[in-house]
N, C-alpha and C positions, 0 to 999 in steps of 0.2 A: 740883352735882357734877360730880366729873372723867367724861371716859367711862371711863377704865380701872374705875371703882367702878361706874358704869352697868353696862357689861358684867360685872362679875363679879356684880353684886345681881341680873342677870338669869337668869346662870346657875345663880345659887342657887335661886332662885325658879322654872325651868322645873324643873330637878331634882327639886324640894320637889313641882311639879305632877305630874310623872310618876311618882315613888314614891308619891302619893296616887291617883292614876288606877288604876294597875296591883294596888297593896295592897289598896286599901280594896273593887275591886270584880273579883276573881277569875274569870275564866270558868269554867263547871259543870266542862268536861273538861283545866285546864290544871295542871301540875305547878309545884310551886314551883320548879323549875330552867328551865323556862319565862318564867315572872316575871322573876326575874334575867336571864334572856336578854333580857328586851323591856326590861326598863330599861337597859341598859349599852347595847344599840340602839337605844334612845331617845335616849340623850346623845351616841352617834356623831352619829347623823342631824340631831340640832341642832347638834351644830358644823362638819357636812359646810354644813347650810345655811347659816351664817352664814357660812360661807366663797366661800360661791354655787356651790357645787358641784351638779350635778345629781342628786337623788336616782334614782338607778337600780340593778337590781341588779347589773349589769357593776360600777359605781361600787362600792357598797358591798360586794362581793363581793372587788375587787381590794384595795382599800382593808386591810379586816380578813383577807384571805389567808382567806374562807370559799370554800366551793362555791357556786354559785348555787343549787341546794335547801335550804344550811344556810342562807344571808341569806332565802331565798323563806319557809321554814318559822319562820321570826320575826317578817319584816316582814310575812307573810297575818294572824298573830296581832295585829298592830298595829293594821290596816286594820280588821282586825275588830271589834279594841275602840273605831274611829273617835279614833284618837291619829295615824293617815296616811290620807292621802286621796288614792287611785289612778288615775290616767290612761292612756288607751293612746295612744302618741304613735309618730311614726316612728320607727326603728332609726339608729344613725347613719350605716348603707350609705343610709338613705334609700328601702329596697324593705319590709323588714316593720316590723313594728312592737314595742315594747319598753315596757313597764311603766314610770310615771316615777311617781315619791311626793313630798309634800308635807306637812309639819305640819296639823293640821288647824286650821281656823281659828277653831274651838271654842278649842281649848289656847292658840292664840296670842293670843285674847281674855281669858283670863282671864290670860295672863302680863303683857298691860298692864294690867290691872289692879295689877299690882303695881307700875308705873311712877309715880316721886315725882319730879316734877318742878316 
């Protein structure tokens, strides 16, 4: 299978998995608007991850032209769901800490199960 087709199929599979995880398992205090934001955010984060961009609040905010608190609101819901993992790392200045995110291993394992090689 060509690399382009494989990449396209992975993107479709990822989108389907995210839709299923978010729409089939709503959080108790979550609005429909929040779920829609989560779906969009996961799509962007997956694209950033595929481009090897660090998933930090600063990078997410700059890319989407959101405030840090706006990005944090949606990202925190994704962490709560277990779709993202969060770690604390040194910030770009090397003095303070920053939150770094990665797509959960469980979600990526589910995505790999769709691999058709």
